[in-house]
ZAMARGU-4260 file (C-alpha; in steps of 0.2 Angstrom, whole numbers, plus 5000, padded with zeros to 4 digits):
<rodrens>
0) 4732/4827/5432 | 4727/4824/5448 | 4711/4818/5452 | 4710/4838/5460 | 4719/4844/5446
5) 4705/4838/5434 | 4690/4844/5445 | 4696/4861/5447 | 4699/4860/5425 | 4679/4853/5426
10) 4676/4867/5437 | 4683/4882/5425 | 4674/4871/5410 | 4658/4871/5417 | 4660/4892/5423
15) 4657/4894/5403 | 4642/4884/5402 | 4623/4888/5406 | 4624/4886/5424 | 4641/4894/5430
20) 4633/4896/5453 | 4633/4877/5450 | 4652/4872/5441 | 4660/4867/5456 | 4646/4854/5460
25) 4644/4848/5442 | 4661/4845/5443 | 4662/4835/5457 | 4646/4827/5453 | 4652/4821/5435
30) 4670/4817/5441 | 4659/4805/5454 | 4650/4797/5439 | 4665/4796/5430 | 4677/4786/5443
35) 4663/4777/5452 | 4668/4784/5469 | 4660/4793/5480 | 4661/4812/5485 | 4674/4806/5502
40) 4682/4795/5493 | 4688/4808/5479 | 4692/4822/5493 | 4702/4807/5503 | 4712/4803/5486
45) 4714/4822/5479 | 4733/4822/5474 | 4730/4804/5465 | 4732/4804/5446 | 4719/4802/5434
50) 4722/4795/5414 | 4717/4783/5401 | 4700/4781/5398 | 4691/4787/5412 | 4699/4805/5410
55) 4694/4805/5392 | 4677/4798/5399 | 4677/4813/5411 | 4680/4824/5398 | 4668/4820/5386
60) 4655/4821/5401 | 4660/4838/5404 | 4658/4845/5387 | 4638/4837/5386 | 4636/4848/5402
65) 4645/4865/5397 | 4632/4864/5380 | 4618/4861/5391 | 4613/4844/5395 | 4607/4840/5412
70) 4615/4834/5426 | 4602/4821/5429 | 4601/4812/5410 | 4621/4812/5411 | 4621/4802/5427
75) 4606/4795/5423 | 4599/4796/5440 | 4586/4811/5449 | 4580/4813/5465 | 4561/4813/5470
80) 4553/4816/5487 | 4569/4808/5493 | 4569/4792/5483 | 4581/4790/5467 | 4572/4788/5449
85) 4582/4782/5433 | 4580/4795/5420 | 4582/4796/5399 | 4578/4809/5389 | 4563/4799/5386
90) 4555/4805/5403 | 4555/4826/5411 | 4565/4828/5427 | 4555/4825/5443 | 4557/4841/5449
95) 4553/4850/5465 | 4538/4858/5462 | 4529/4842/5459 | 4530/4838/5475 | 4518/4847/5481
100) 4505/4838/5470 | 4510/4821/5479 | 4506/4832/5497 | 4490/4836/5490 | 4484/4818/5485
105) 4489/4811/5500 | 4480/4826/5511 | 4463/4822/5499 | 4464/4803/5503 | 4465/4804/5518
110) 4444/4801/5521 | 4445/4786/5507 | 4448/4770/5515 | 4456/4763/5501 | 4459/4775/5488
115) 4458/4771/5472 | 4472/4781/5462 | 4476/4786/5442 | 4491/4794/5440 | 4487/4798/5422
120) 4504/4801/5411 | 4515/4796/5424 | 4532/4797/5415 | 4546/4791/5425 | 4531/4786/5439
125) 4539/4797/5452 | 4520/4802/5457 | 4513/4785/5457 | 4528/4778/5467 | 4529/4789/5479
130) 4511/4789/5483 | 4512/4769/5481 | 4526/4771/5496 | 4515/4786/5507 | 4499/4778/5504
135) 4500/4758/5510 | 4480/4755/5507 | 4479/4764/5489 | 4475/4755/5472 | 4486/4763/5462
140) 4485/4764/5443 | 4498/4772/5431 | 4493/4774/5412 | 4507/4783/5401 | 4506/4783/5380
145) 4527/4783/5378 | 4532/4762/5378 | 4549/4771/5383 | 4543/4781/5399 | 4531/4764/5403
150) 4547/4754/5403 | 4557/4766/5416 | 4543/4768/5427 | 4543/4751/5430 | 4560/4751/5430
155) 4557/4763/5447 | 4544/4755/5454 | 4552/4740/5455 | 4569/4749/5462 | 4561/4758/5475
160) 4549/4741/5480 | 4534/4746/5476 | 4531/4737/5460 | 4518/4723/5466 | 4508/4739/5472
165) 4505/4747/5453 | 4495/4745/5438 | 4507/4750/5425 | 4494/4754/5406 | 4497/4758/5391
170) 4488/4774/5383 | 4483/4790/5380 | 4476/4798/5395 | 4462/4788/5403 | 4459/4778/5390
175) 4467/4763/5399 | 4455/4763/5411 | 4439/4769/5402 | 4423/4765/5413 | 4434/4761/5429
180) 4429/4775/5442 | 4443/4783/5454 | 4444/4791/5470 | 4456/4802/5464 | 4465/4805/5447
185) 4481/4815/5447 | 4492/4822/5433 | 4506/4831/5428 | 4502/4833/5412 | 4511/4844/5396
190) 4506/4862/5398 | 4518/4873/5392 | 4512/4884/5377 | 4519/4882/5360 | 4525/4900/5360
195) 4533/4900/5376 | 4547/4885/5368 | 4561/4900/5364 | 4559/4905/5383 | 4563/4890/5391
200) 4580/4883/5399 | 4592/4877/5385 | 4591/4859/5398 | 4572/4860/5394 | 4570/4866/5377
205) 4583/4856/5369 | 4583/4841/5380 | 4567/4836/5389 | 4554/4828/5379 | 4543/4839/5367
210) 4528/4828/5369 | 4527/4829/5388 | 4530/4847/5387 | 4520/4857/5376 | 4502/4855/5374
215) 4496/4868/5360 | 4494/4885/5355 | 4492/4889/5374 | 4497/4874/5384 | 4477/4869/5389
220) 4477/4857/5375 | 4479/4842/5385 | 4467/4851/5401 | 4456/4851/5390 | 4453/4834/5386
225) 4458/4827/5403 | 4446/4837/5413 | 4430/4830/5407 | 4438/4812/5407 | 4443/4814/5425
230) 4427/4821/5427 | 4419/4806/5421 | 4431/4791/5428 | 4428/4796/5447 | 4415/4793/5460
235) 4405/4809/5467 | 4414/4816/5481 | 4431/4809/5471 | 4444/4823/5466 | 4455/4827/5454
240) 4473/4835/5455 | 4483/4844/5442 | 4503/4853/5442 | 4498/4869/5431 | 4508/4882/5422
245) 4515/4898/5426 | 4498/4911/5426 | 4485/4894/5421 | 4474/4897/5438 | 4461/4906/5428
250) 4459/4897/5413 | 4460/4880/5423 | 4448/4888/5436 | 4436/4890/5421 | 4441/4873/5411
255) 4436/4864/5431 | 4421/4873/5432 | 4413/4871/5415 | 4416/4853/5418 | 4405/4852/5434
260) 4418/4851/5447 | 4417/4861/5462 | 4427/4865/5476 | 4441/4870/5467 | 4457/4875/5474
265) 4475/4883/5471 | 4491/4878/5480 | 4507/4890/5478 | 4522/4883/5474 | 4541/4890/5485
270) 4538/4904/5472 | 4520/4907/5479 | 4513/4905/5459 | 4499/4894/5456 | 4506/4876/5456
275) 4493/4865/5458 | 4477/4863/5455 | 4462/4853/5465 | 4442/4849/5463 | 4430/4840/5467
280) 4416/4830/5460 | 4401/4834/5467
</rodrens>
């Protein structure tokens, strides 16, 4: 079979998978992965024969995708804020919604001459790494409980040339930086309710790390610990920025106010869902 025939076969197979609307694009991405070639090269050599171990490898990649494994895990890479990030099943796949978190931090950091920022539960390092590239005067710390995730975050920092600008620390929430003051605390914490597990897409439910997704019966278990800890860590006038789940704004607002935060606000994502919570310590 030629490369063109394999691509058509792959697209047809993926059309029966969880995302038929992306079948052709995913088949092409996986063919690039199997051949080690660019899209332009594949187009220019579409009539070349494709067989042997590499063809078998492509068939295996297609099988993984049709079962629901995220394309980012299969190819080992995701893009976030225009930067490349290595991802494995030890970390969440960075999503466009989280870019709104980064934008909010950048905006709120402007008045601080050298903002001290801590990214809590950094995962792949996406938030901390983008901030390190955008806020050159910032002092950035990233915490993470999972050792495999922390190693991936460090690798991504080096890949994006900011390894010397981020302090990576292992530990639960803010415990690695106990008694240190910060101007900004930012986090994309676990916020999915256990009761909602069955409603998640197969890519998320069966492949992404559960410890980074689920937070108790109502999705607020981590926030109940993080919000008061962040209040204690922030200097007066400092900000807490959080990514939150669908229809959690009212509950999160109550938690923030109860901890003593003021100037509580919510920014919507592209679907007009309140996605980013921000609050200021008076």
